[in-house]
N, C-alpha and C positions, 0 to 999 in steps of 0.2 A: 576876807573873813579870817579871824583868828579864833582857834578853838584849842582848848586844853582839857585833856581827859583827867578827871579826878580818880578816886579809888574805884576799882571794880571788884565786886565780891562774887566769887564763883561757888555755887552749891550744886554739885552734880552736873546735870544738863541745863541748869538755870543759872542766871547771873543778873546782877543789877549794878548800876553805876550812875554817876552824875558827871556831865561835862559842862564846861563854861565856854561861852562864845561872845565875841564882839564882832558884829556884822554891819555892813553898809547895805542898805536896801533902797530901791527906788519904787515909789508908789505909782499907781496908774496915771496920776496927773503930773508926774515928773519930779515930785518932791523927794529929796534924798534924806534918809534917816540913818543915824548910827544907833544901833540897838544892842544892848548888853543883856544877856540872860543865861539861863541854865536849861539843859536838857536832862530830864530824868528818864533813864532808859532801863528796860528789862530785856534780857536776851534769852534765847533758847537754842540749844544745840540739837539739830536733827540730822541724822545720817552723817555725823562727823563734822558738820558745818554750823557755825554760829550765825544767828540772824536776830533781828529785832522782833520782839513780841509786843512791845509797848514803847511809846515815846511821847513825852509831854514837855512842851516848851513853856517856861515861865519867864516873862519879860521883867527884868530888874530895873532897866533905865532905857529911855529913848530920847533922842534930841534931833532936831532938824539941823542939817548941815548945808 
């Protein structure tokens, strides 16, 4: 897997960002796929620690390898 973090915007205890990924996955029948996409993330800080409050994956491209 290759992942690259884009810009993260912090507003108090909330933040948002987009990351880009290129992954290899194997389906249940053994087919291997290369998938490129983005993760749209929202984060929240609770008790001084950051965590995800929302994550959405959007597939941009997929091919059988």
